[in-house]
Structures are given as C-alpha cells and as structure tokens.
PDB file as gemmi writes it, atoms N, CA and C in Angstrom:
CRYST1    1.000    1.000    1.000  90.00  90.00  90.00 P 1                      
ATOM      1  N   UNK A   1       3.597 -35.277 -29.572  1.00  0.00           N  
ATOM      2  CA  UNK A   1       4.402 -35.374 -29.143  1.00  0.00           C  
ATOM      3  C   UNK A   1       4.736 -35.534 -27.319  1.00  0.00           C  
ATOM      4  N   UNK A   2       4.933 -36.346 -27.234  1.00  0.00           N  
ATOM      5  CA  UNK A   2       5.429 -36.760 -25.576  1.00  0.00           C  
ATOM      6  C   UNK A   2       6.652 -35.805 -25.283  1.00  0.00           C  
ATOM      7  N   UNK A   3       6.814 -35.538 -24.331  1.00  0.00           N  
ATOM      8  CA  UNK A   3       8.066 -35.516 -23.869  1.00  0.00           C  
ATOM      9  C   UNK A   3       8.513 -36.449 -23.023  1.00  0.00           C  
ATOM     10  N   UNK A   4      10.090 -37.226 -23.165  1.00  0.00           N  
ATOM     11  CA  UNK A   4      11.011 -38.013 -22.304  1.00  0.00           C  
ATOM     12  C   UNK A   4      10.956 -37.377 -21.014  1.00  0.00           C  
ATOM     13  N   UNK A   5      10.592 -38.484 -19.924  1.00  0.00           N  
ATOM     14  CA  UNK A   5      10.646 -38.013 -18.577  1.00  0.00           C  
ATOM     15  C   UNK A   5      12.173 -37.814 -18.318  1.00  0.00           C  
ATOM     16  N   UNK A   6      12.384 -36.614 -17.415  1.00  0.00           N  
ATOM     17  CA  UNK A   6      13.358 -36.031 -16.884  1.00  0.00           C  
ATOM     18  C   UNK A   6      14.334 -36.486 -16.219  1.00  0.00           C  
ATOM     19  N   UNK A   7      15.835 -36.732 -16.454  1.00  0.00           N  
ATOM     20  CA  UNK A   7      16.683 -37.511 -15.714  1.00  0.00           C  
ATOM     21  C   UNK A   7      16.970 -37.113 -14.668  1.00  0.00           C  
ATOM     22  N   UNK A   8      16.688 -37.565 -13.676  1.00  0.00           N  
ATOM     23  CA  UNK A   8      16.965 -37.124 -11.822  1.00  0.00           C  
ATOM     24  C   UNK A   8      18.467 -37.545 -11.274  1.00  0.00           C  
ATOM     25  N   UNK A   9      19.506 -36.919 -11.922  1.00  0.00           N  
ATOM     26  CA  UNK A   9      20.927 -37.281 -11.985  1.00  0.00           C  
ATOM     27  C   UNK A   9      20.817 -37.394  -9.781  1.00  0.00           C  
ATOM     28  N   UNK A  10      21.866 -38.031  -9.808  1.00  0.00           N  
ATOM     29  CA  UNK A  10      22.351 -38.248  -8.391  1.00  0.00           C  
ATOM     30  C   UNK A  10      23.266 -36.890  -7.598  1.00  0.00           C  
ATOM     31  N   UNK A  11      23.146 -36.960  -6.283  1.00  0.00           N  
ATOM     32  CA  UNK A  11      23.752 -35.182  -6.360  1.00  0.00           C  
ATOM     33  C   UNK A  11      24.798 -35.941  -4.718  1.00  0.00           C  
ATOM     34  N   UNK A  12      24.100 -37.088  -4.091  1.00  0.00           N  
ATOM     35  CA  UNK A  12      25.099 -37.271  -2.971  1.00  0.00           C  
ATOM     36  C   UNK A  12      24.593 -38.439  -2.927  1.00  0.00           C  
ATOM     37  N   UNK A  13      25.521 -39.365  -2.461  1.00  0.00           N  
ATOM     38  CA  UNK A  13      25.425 -40.894  -1.910  1.00  0.00           C  
ATOM     39  C   UNK A  13      26.015 -41.193  -0.793  1.00  0.00           C  
ATOM     40  N   UNK A  14      25.742 -41.886   0.524  1.00  0.00           N  
ATOM     41  CA  UNK A  14      26.185 -42.291   1.145  1.00  0.00           C  
ATOM     42  C   UNK A  14      26.430 -43.801   1.585  1.00  0.00           C  
ATOM     43  N   UNK A  15      27.682 -44.788   1.266  1.00  0.00           N  
ATOM     44  CA  UNK A  15      27.414 -46.463   1.910  1.00  0.00           C  
ATOM     45  C   UNK A  15      26.878 -46.065   3.422  1.00  0.00           C  
ATOM     46  N   UNK A  16      25.696 -46.944   3.364  1.00  0.00           N  
ATOM     47  CA  UNK A  16      25.025 -47.440   4.524  1.00  0.00           C  
ATOM     48  C   UNK A  16      25.552 -49.159   5.035  1.00  0.00           C  
ATOM     49  N   UNK A  17      25.541 -49.323   6.341  1.00  0.00           N  
ATOM     50  CA  UNK A  17      25.794 -51.036   6.728  1.00  0.00           C  
ATOM     51  C   UNK A  17      24.761 -51.890   6.133  1.00  0.00           C  
ATOM     52  N   UNK A  18      25.027 -53.265   5.501  1.00  0.00           N  
ATOM     53  CA  UNK A  18      24.283 -53.821   4.878  1.00  0.00           C  
ATOM     54  C   UNK A  18      24.406 -54.181   3.604  1.00  0.00           C  
ATOM     55  N   UNK A  19      25.182 -53.381   2.989  1.00  0.00           N  
ATOM     56  CA  UNK A  19      25.471 -52.629   1.334  1.00  0.00           C  
ATOM     57  C   UNK A  19      24.071 -52.018   1.153  1.00  0.00           C  
ATOM     58  N   UNK A  20      23.546 -51.248   1.696  1.00  0.00           N  
ATOM     59  CA  UNK A  20      22.970 -49.889   0.972  1.00  0.00           C  
ATOM     60  C   UNK A  20      23.378 -49.165   0.724  1.00  0.00           C  
ATOM     61  N   UNK A  21      22.433 -48.170   0.060  1.00  0.00           N  
ATOM     62  CA  UNK A  21      23.293 -46.854  -0.380  1.00  0.00           C  
ATOM     63  C   UNK A  21      21.988 -45.753  -0.162  1.00  0.00           C  
ATOM     64  N   UNK A  22      22.439 -44.610   0.695  1.00  0.00           N  
ATOM     65  CA  UNK A  22      21.368 -43.584   0.626  1.00  0.00           C  
ATOM     66  C   UNK A  22      21.875 -42.633  -0.318  1.00  0.00           C  
ATOM     67  N   UNK A  23      20.902 -42.442  -1.470  1.00  0.00           N  
ATOM     68  CA  UNK A  23      21.467 -41.273  -2.577  1.00  0.00           C  
ATOM     69  C   UNK A  23      19.951 -40.874  -2.367  1.00  0.00           C  
ATOM     70  N   UNK A  24      20.380 -39.208  -2.977  1.00  0.00           N  
ATOM     71  CA  UNK A  24      19.453 -37.915  -3.264  1.00  0.00           C  
ATOM     72  C   UNK A  24      19.831 -37.919  -4.744  1.00  0.00           C  
ATOM     73  N   UNK A  25      18.098 -37.352  -5.139  1.00  0.00           N  
ATOM     74  CA  UNK A  25      18.366 -36.692  -6.528  1.00  0.00           C  
ATOM     75  C   UNK A  25      18.573 -35.428  -6.559  1.00  0.00           C  
ATOM     76  N   UNK A  26      18.719 -34.775  -7.861  1.00  0.00           N  
ATOM     77  CA  UNK A  26      18.359 -33.060  -8.453  1.00  0.00           C  
ATOM     78  C   UNK A  26      17.212 -32.725  -7.943  1.00  0.00           C  
ATOM     79  N   UNK A  27      15.777 -33.360  -8.076  1.00  0.00           N  
ATOM     80  CA  UNK A  27      14.631 -33.335  -8.028  1.00  0.00           C  
ATOM     81  C   UNK A  27      14.113 -33.299  -6.499  1.00  0.00           C  
ATOM     82  N   UNK A  28      15.332 -33.677  -5.084  1.00  0.00           N  
ATOM     83  CA  UNK A  28      15.095 -33.697  -4.291  1.00  0.00           C  
ATOM     84  C   UNK A  28      14.992 -34.701  -3.684  1.00  0.00           C  
ATOM     85  N   UNK A  29      14.454 -35.647  -3.755  1.00  0.00           N  
ATOM     86  CA  UNK A  29      14.135 -37.469  -3.925  1.00  0.00           C  
ATOM     87  C   UNK A  29      15.268 -37.677  -2.969  1.00  0.00           C  
ATOM     88  N   UNK A  30      15.180 -38.523  -2.115  1.00  0.00           N  
ATOM     89  CA  UNK A  30      15.787 -39.704  -1.669  1.00  0.00           C  
ATOM     90  C   UNK A  30      14.812 -40.496  -1.248  1.00  0.00           C  
ATOM     91  N   UNK A  31      16.662 -41.408  -0.862  1.00  0.00           N  
ATOM     92  CA  UNK A  31      16.082 -43.049  -0.844  1.00  0.00           C  
ATOM     93  C   UNK A  31      16.852 -43.964  -0.241  1.00  0.00           C  
ATOM     94  N   UNK A  32      16.169 -45.295  -0.142  1.00  0.00           N  
ATOM     95  CA  UNK A  32      17.382 -46.174  -0.083  1.00  0.00           C  
ATOM     96  C   UNK A  32      17.601 -47.294  -1.028  1.00  0.00           C  
ATOM     97  N   UNK A  33      18.942 -47.782  -1.655  1.00  0.00           N  
ATOM     98  CA  UNK A  33      19.103 -48.660  -2.621  1.00  0.00           C  
ATOM     99  C   UNK A  33      19.729 -49.999  -1.944  1.00  0.00           C  
ATOM    100  N   UNK A  34      19.122 -51.042  -1.743  1.00  0.00           N  
ATOM    101  CA  UNK A  34      20.054 -51.871  -1.666  1.00  0.00           C  
ATOM    102  C   UNK A  34      19.818 -53.002  -3.447  1.00  0.00           C  
ATOM    103  N   UNK A  35      21.108 -52.543  -3.877  1.00  0.00           N  
ATOM    104  CA  UNK A  35      22.237 -52.998  -4.958  1.00  0.00           C  
ATOM    105  C   UNK A  35      21.722 -54.460  -5.180  1.00  0.00           C  
ATOM    106  N   UNK A  36      21.901 -55.517  -4.043  1.00  0.00           N  
ATOM    107  CA  UNK A  36      22.145 -56.664  -3.856  1.00  0.00           C  
ATOM    108  C   UNK A  36      19.916 -57.495  -4.386  1.00  0.00           C  
ATOM    109  N   UNK A  37      19.252 -56.300  -3.842  1.00  0.00           N  
ATOM    110  CA  UNK A  37      18.129 -56.889  -4.715  1.00  0.00           C  
ATOM    111  C   UNK A  37      17.978 -57.146  -5.990  1.00  0.00           C  
ATOM    112  N   UNK A  38      18.592 -55.730  -6.807  1.00  0.00           N  
ATOM    113  CA  UNK A  38      18.410 -55.967  -8.394  1.00  0.00           C  
ATOM    114  C   UNK A  38      19.609 -56.131  -9.443  1.00  0.00           C  
ATOM    115  N   UNK A  39      20.821 -56.824  -8.462  1.00  0.00           N  
ATOM    116  CA  UNK A  39      21.957 -56.736  -9.030  1.00  0.00           C  
ATOM    117  C   UNK A  39      22.612 -58.093  -8.627  1.00  0.00           C  
ATOM    118  N   UNK A  40      22.885 -59.001  -9.432  1.00  0.00           N  
ATOM    119  CA  UNK A  40      23.566 -60.101  -9.020  1.00  0.00           C  
ATOM    120  C   UNK A  40      25.141 -59.980  -8.823  1.00  0.00           C  
ATOM    121  N   UNK A  41      25.879 -60.072  -7.898  1.00  0.00           N  
ATOM    122  CA  UNK A  41      26.891 -59.286  -7.559  1.00  0.00           C  
ATOM    123  C   UNK A  41      28.381 -60.252  -7.819  1.00  0.00           C  
ATOM    124  N   UNK A  42      28.004 -60.544  -9.017  1.00  0.00           N  
ATOM    125  CA  UNK A  42      28.877 -61.755  -9.789  1.00  0.00           C  
ATOM    126  C   UNK A  42      29.708 -60.473 -10.903  1.00  0.00           C  
ATOM    127  N   UNK A  43      30.720 -61.375 -11.851  1.00  0.00           N  
ATOM    128  CA  UNK A  43      31.150 -61.307 -13.182  1.00  0.00           C  
ATOM    129  C   UNK A  43      31.379 -59.443 -12.844  1.00  0.00           C  
ATOM    130  N   UNK A  44      31.182 -58.874 -13.662  1.00  0.00           N  
ATOM    131  CA  UNK A  44      31.807 -57.283 -13.371  1.00  0.00           C  
ATOM    132  C   UNK A  44      31.528 -56.261 -12.338  1.00  0.00           C  
ATOM    133  N   UNK A  45      30.386 -56.679 -11.609  1.00  0.00           N  
ATOM    134  CA  UNK A  45      29.902 -56.402 -10.521  1.00  0.00           C  
ATOM    135  C   UNK A  45      30.014 -56.924  -8.834  1.00  0.00           C  
ATOM    136  N   UNK A  46      30.897 -58.120  -9.091  1.00  0.00           N  
ATOM    137  CA  UNK A  46      31.903 -58.881  -8.361  1.00  0.00           C  
ATOM    138  C   UNK A  46      32.527 -57.627  -7.536  1.00  0.00           C  
ATOM    139  N   UNK A  47      33.017 -57.010  -7.308  1.00  0.00           N  
ATOM    140  CA  UNK A  47      33.655 -56.061  -6.170  1.00  0.00           C  
ATOM    141  C   UNK A  47      32.623 -54.953  -5.039  1.00  0.00           C  
ATOM    142  N   UNK A  48      31.433 -54.984  -5.775  1.00  0.00           N  
ATOM    143  CA  UNK A  48      30.929 -54.942  -5.247  1.00  0.00           C  
ATOM    144  C   UNK A  48      29.909 -55.350  -4.019  1.00  0.00           C  
ATOM    145  N   UNK A  49      30.663 -56.709  -3.728  1.00  0.00           N  
ATOM    146  CA  UNK A  49      30.177 -57.556  -2.943  1.00  0.00           C  
ATOM    147  C   UNK A  49      31.375 -57.708  -1.690  1.00  0.00           C  
ATOM    148  N   UNK A  50      32.597 -56.688  -2.230  1.00  0.00           N  
ATOM    149  CA  UNK A  50      33.392 -56.681  -0.971  1.00  0.00           C  
ATOM    150  C   UNK A  50      32.926 -55.204  -0.614  1.00  0.00           C  
ATOM    151  N   UNK A  51      32.921 -55.484   0.837  1.00  0.00           N  
ATOM    152  CA  UNK A  51      32.463 -54.125   1.930  1.00  0.00           C  
ATOM    153  C   UNK A  51      33.027 -52.956   1.577  1.00  0.00           C  
ATOM    154  N   UNK A  52      34.825 -53.547   1.731  1.00  0.00           N  
ATOM    155  CA  UNK A  52      35.882 -52.471   1.010  1.00  0.00           C  
ATOM    156  C   UNK A  52      35.107 -51.313  -0.236  1.00  0.00           C  
ATOM    157  N   UNK A  53      34.989 -52.262  -1.126  1.00  0.00           N  
ATOM    158  CA  UNK A  53      35.159 -51.753  -2.245  1.00  0.00           C  
ATOM    159  C   UNK A  53      33.370 -51.022  -2.195  1.00  0.00           C  
ATOM    160  N   UNK A  54      32.507 -51.766  -1.656  1.00  0.00           N  
ATOM    161  CA  UNK A  54      31.167 -51.262  -1.854  1.00  0.00           C  
ATOM    162  C   UNK A  54      31.244 -49.923  -1.405  1.00  0.00           C  
ATOM    163  N   UNK A  55      32.040 -49.273  -0.122  1.00  0.00           N  
ATOM    164  CA  UNK A  55      31.967 -47.858   0.402  1.00  0.00           C  
ATOM    165  C   UNK A  55      32.777 -46.639  -0.165  1.00  0.00           C  
ATOM    166  N   UNK A  56      33.333 -47.316  -1.035  1.00  0.00           N  
ATOM    167  CA  UNK A  56      34.052 -46.469  -2.425  1.00  0.00           C  
ATOM    168  C   UNK A  56      33.254 -45.629  -3.243  1.00  0.00           C  
ATOM    169  N   UNK A  57      32.446 -45.613  -3.053  1.00  0.00           N  
ATOM    170  CA  UNK A  57      30.925 -45.047  -4.470  1.00  0.00           C  
ATOM    171  C   UNK A  57      31.167 -43.911  -4.211  1.00  0.00           C  
ATOM    172  N   UNK A  58      30.880 -42.749  -5.253  1.00  0.00           N  
ATOM    173  CA  UNK A  58      30.525 -41.368  -5.626  1.00  0.00           C  
ATOM    174  C   UNK A  58      30.045 -41.110  -6.826  1.00  0.00           C  
ATOM    175  N   UNK A  59      29.750 -40.197  -6.243  1.00  0.00           N  
ATOM    176  CA  UNK A  59      29.086 -39.478  -7.794  1.00  0.00           C  
ATOM    177  C   UNK A  59      29.822 -38.481  -8.710  1.00  0.00           C  
ATOM    178  N   UNK A  60      29.787 -39.397 -10.159  1.00  0.00           N  
ATOM    179  CA  UNK A  60      30.417 -38.553 -10.829  1.00  0.00           C  
ATOM    180  C   UNK A  60      29.648 -37.824 -11.703  1.00  0.00           C  
ATOM    181  N   UNK A  61      29.038 -36.679 -12.434  1.00  0.00           N  
ATOM    182  CA  UNK A  61      28.158 -36.098 -13.611  1.00  0.00           C  
ATOM    183  C   UNK A  61      26.571 -36.892 -13.202  1.00  0.00           C  
ATOM    184  N   UNK A  62      26.396 -37.276 -11.908  1.00  0.00           N  
ATOM    185  CA  UNK A  62      24.826 -37.948 -11.709  1.00  0.00           C  
ATOM    186  C   UNK A  62      25.415 -38.860 -11.699  1.00  0.00           C  
ATOM    187  N   UNK A  63      25.789 -39.510 -11.781  1.00  0.00           N  
ATOM    188  CA  UNK A  63      25.690 -40.922 -12.022  1.00  0.00           C  
ATOM    189  C   UNK A  63      27.160 -41.913 -11.009  1.00  0.00           C  
ATOM    190  N   UNK A  64      26.150 -42.618 -10.254  1.00  0.00           N  
ATOM    191  CA  UNK A  64      26.799 -43.871  -8.982  1.00  0.00           C  
ATOM    192  C   UNK A  64      27.925 -43.974  -9.712  1.00  0.00           C  
ATOM    193  N   UNK A  65      29.297 -44.058  -9.100  1.00  0.00           N  
ATOM    194  CA  UNK A  65      30.287 -44.943  -9.727  1.00  0.00           C  
ATOM    195  C   UNK A  65      31.477 -45.502  -8.674  1.00  0.00           C  
ATOM    196  N   UNK A  66      31.945 -46.648  -8.859  1.00  0.00           N  
ATOM    197  CA  UNK A  66      32.796 -46.832  -8.327  1.00  0.00           C  
ATOM    198  C   UNK A  66      34.121 -46.924  -8.835  1.00  0.00           C  
ATOM    199  N   UNK A  67      35.681 -47.210  -8.151  1.00  0.00           N  
ATOM    200  CA  UNK A  67      36.861 -47.655  -8.857  1.00  0.00           C  
ATOM    201  C   UNK A  67      36.306 -48.675  -9.976  1.00  0.00           C  
ATOM    202  N   UNK A  68      37.190 -49.049 -11.073  1.00  0.00           N  
ATOM    203  CA  UNK A  68      37.705 -49.928 -11.860  1.00  0.00           C  
ATOM    204  C   UNK A  68      36.507 -49.590 -13.076  1.00  0.00           C  
ATOM    205  N   UNK A  69      36.083 -48.773 -12.662  1.00  0.00           N  
ATOM    206  CA  UNK A  69      34.976 -47.821 -14.287  1.00  0.00           C  
ATOM    207  C   UNK A  69      33.514 -48.885 -13.641  1.00  0.00           C  
ATOM    208  N   UNK A  70      33.195 -49.068 -12.937  1.00  0.00           N  
ATOM    209  CA  UNK A  70      31.678 -49.637 -12.829  1.00  0.00           C  
ATOM    210  C   UNK A  70      30.835 -48.545 -12.277  1.00  0.00           C  
ATOM    211  N   UNK A  71      29.619 -48.264 -12.625  1.00  0.00           N  
ATOM    212  CA  UNK A  71      29.005 -47.299 -12.656  1.00  0.00           C  
ATOM    213  C   UNK A  71      27.331 -47.216 -12.741  1.00  0.00           C  
ATOM    214  N   UNK A  72      26.879 -46.935 -12.729  1.00  0.00           N  
ATOM    215  CA  UNK A  72      25.199 -47.305 -12.683  1.00  0.00           C  
ATOM    216  C   UNK A  72      24.438 -46.394 -13.448  1.00  0.00           C  
ATOM    217  N   UNK A  73      23.303 -46.324 -14.111  1.00  0.00           N  
ATOM    218  CA  UNK A  73      22.620 -45.365 -15.013  1.00  0.00           C  
ATOM    219  C   UNK A  73      21.936 -44.726 -14.192  1.00  0.00           C  
ATOM    220  N   UNK A  74      22.351 -43.163 -14.125  1.00  0.00           N  
ATOM    221  CA  UNK A  74      20.862 -42.776 -12.710  1.00  0.00           C  
ATOM    222  C   UNK A  74      19.467 -42.672 -13.060  1.00  0.00           C  
ATOM    223  N   UNK A  75      19.109 -43.110 -14.521  1.00  0.00           N  
ATOM    224  CA  UNK A  75      17.905 -43.339 -14.422  1.00  0.00           C  
ATOM    225  C   UNK A  75      17.365 -44.603 -13.779  1.00  0.00           C  
ATOM    226  N   UNK A  76      18.357 -45.673 -13.936  1.00  0.00           N  
ATOM    227  CA  UNK A  76      17.918 -47.178 -13.453  1.00  0.00           C  
ATOM    228  C   UNK A  76      17.982 -46.815 -12.145  1.00  0.00           C  
ATOM    229  N   UNK A  77      19.184 -45.921 -11.310  1.00  0.00           N  
ATOM    230  CA  UNK A  77      19.398 -45.978 -10.032  1.00  0.00           C  
ATOM    231  C   UNK A  77      18.387 -45.310  -9.293  1.00  0.00           C  
ATOM    232  N   UNK A  78      17.332 -44.499 -10.150  1.00  0.00           N  
ATOM    233  CA  UNK A  78      16.419 -43.248  -9.175  1.00  0.00           C  
ATOM    234  C   UNK A  78      14.692 -44.543  -9.582  1.00  0.00           C  
ATOM    235  N   UNK A  79      14.975 -45.405 -10.591  1.00  0.00           N  
ATOM    236  CA  UNK A  79      13.733 -46.236 -10.297  1.00  0.00           C  
ATOM    237  C   UNK A  79      13.726 -46.900  -9.299  1.00  0.00           C  
ATOM    238  N   UNK A  80      15.086 -47.792  -9.229  1.00  0.00           N  
ATOM    239  CA  UNK A  80      15.039 -48.781  -8.323  1.00  0.00           C  
ATOM    240  C   UNK A  80      15.160 -48.239  -6.793  1.00  0.00           C  
ATOM    241  N   UNK A  81      15.480 -47.102  -6.722  1.00  0.00           N  
ATOM    242  CA  UNK A  81      15.254 -46.178  -5.255  1.00  0.00           C  
ATOM    243  C   UNK A  81      13.803 -45.625  -4.688  1.00  0.00           C  
ATOM    244  N   UNK A  82      12.599 -45.612  -5.399  1.00  0.00           N  
ATOM    245  CA  UNK A  82      12.127 -44.753  -5.437  1.00  0.00           C  
ATOM    246  C   UNK A  82      10.433 -45.843  -5.378  1.00  0.00           C  
ATOM    247  N   UNK A  83      11.306 -46.789  -6.555  1.00  0.00           N  
ATOM    248  CA  UNK A  83      10.343 -48.223  -6.682  1.00  0.00           C  
ATOM    249  C   UNK A  83       9.437 -47.985  -7.703  1.00  0.00           C  
ATOM    250  N   UNK A  84       9.403 -47.228  -9.379  1.00  0.00           N  
ATOM    251  CA  UNK A  84       9.144 -46.950 -10.624  1.00  0.00           C  
ATOM    252  C   UNK A  84       9.396 -47.889 -11.310  1.00  0.00           C  
ATOM    253  N   UNK A  85       8.557 -48.231 -12.428  1.00  0.00           N  
ATOM    254  CA  UNK A  85       9.372 -49.489 -13.030  1.00  0.00           C  
ATOM    255  C   UNK A  85      10.021 -48.894 -14.056  1.00  0.00           C  
ATOM    256  N   UNK A  86      10.517 -49.949 -14.688  1.00  0.00           N  
ATOM    257  CA  UNK A  86      11.692 -49.131 -15.414  1.00  0.00           C  
ATOM    258  C   UNK A  86      11.240 -50.110 -16.989  1.00  0.00           C  
ATOM    259  N   UNK A  87      10.828 -49.425 -17.882  1.00  0.00           N  
ATOM    260  CA  UNK A  87      10.468 -50.035 -18.739  1.00  0.00           C  
ATOM    261  C   UNK A  87      12.280 -49.978 -20.133  1.00  0.00           C  
ATOM    262  N   UNK A  88      12.394 -51.538 -20.381  1.00  0.00           N  
ATOM    263  CA  UNK A  88      13.858 -51.964 -21.005  1.00  0.00           C  
ATOM    264  C   UNK A  88      13.558 -51.739 -22.901  1.00  0.00           C  
ATOM    265  N   UNK A  89      14.602 -51.158 -23.348  1.00  0.00           N  
ATOM    266  CA  UNK A  89      14.295 -51.164 -24.439  1.00  0.00           C  
ATOM    267  C   UNK A  89      14.669 -53.288 -24.981  1.00  0.00           C  
ATOM    268  N   UNK A  90      13.849 -53.170 -25.931  1.00  0.00           N  
ATOM    269  CA  UNK A  90      13.764 -54.659 -26.798  1.00  0.00           C  
ATOM    270  C   UNK A  90      15.277 -54.764 -27.376  1.00  0.00           C  
ATOM    271  N   UNK A  91      16.582 -55.818 -27.213  1.00  0.00           N  
ATOM    272  CA  UNK A  91      17.330 -55.605 -28.498  1.00  0.00           C  
ATOM    273  C   UNK A  91      16.571 -55.833 -29.707  1.00  0.00           C  
ATOM    274  N   UNK A  92      17.471 -55.223 -30.745  1.00  0.00           N  
ATOM    275  CA  UNK A  92      17.021 -54.761 -32.054  1.00  0.00           C  
ATOM    276  C   UNK A  92      18.503 -56.451 -33.076  1.00  0.00           C  
ATOM    277  N   UNK A  93      17.295 -57.620 -33.325  1.00  0.00           N  
ATOM    278  CA  UNK A  93      18.191 -58.568 -33.843  1.00  0.00           C  
ATOM    279  C   UNK A  93      19.038 -57.992 -34.910  1.00  0.00           C  
ATOM    280  N   UNK A  94      20.229 -58.392 -35.183  1.00  0.00           N  
ATOM    281  CA  UNK A  94      21.375 -57.848 -36.349  1.00  0.00           C  
ATOM    282  C   UNK A  94      21.388 -58.803 -37.421  1.00  0.00           C  
TER     283      UNK A  94                                                      
END                                                                             
C-alpha cells in the first residue's frame, strides 16, 4: 500500500505587485504564485481581482485565506507554486 503524499501547508504568504503571492511551505520550499494563471477571477473569486482585497491574504491553519471565507486548498497552492501536476478526482455520478 502506498502512502499518500504529505500535505505541505502554507506557513507564510506575502502579497506582491501584479497580483502575485510569495508563498513559503512547511517543507521549506517557497515560490511565487500568480493566481490569475490558475483561476478565473470571476464569480466566487471576483474579489481577488481588486488589489486592496487581494493584499488582505493571510494564513489560517496552513491555508491561504481572504476575508469573506475565500480560501485555497494547500495541496493545490503547493502544486501551483512549485509547478507540480495535480491529479483531480473525477466526479461520481449520482
């Protein structure tokens, strides 16, 4: 039986110009994440397109968060930041 990959949680985040986040993880890795490359900043994520709101990013229990309950999964954030592929689960028909 294979072990699941460890979850590298966020320990520090800094909002940079041009809607870029500098992110550091529990395993010591760090990198830069431009959310607009991965997310459509519309609908639920529309507030992130406003500079003042974007800069309110904070870390809560290893997760990137913003006011209004916007958060991003640390597994996804790590993959996007370090350029690892993400395997998404398939939807199960109901």
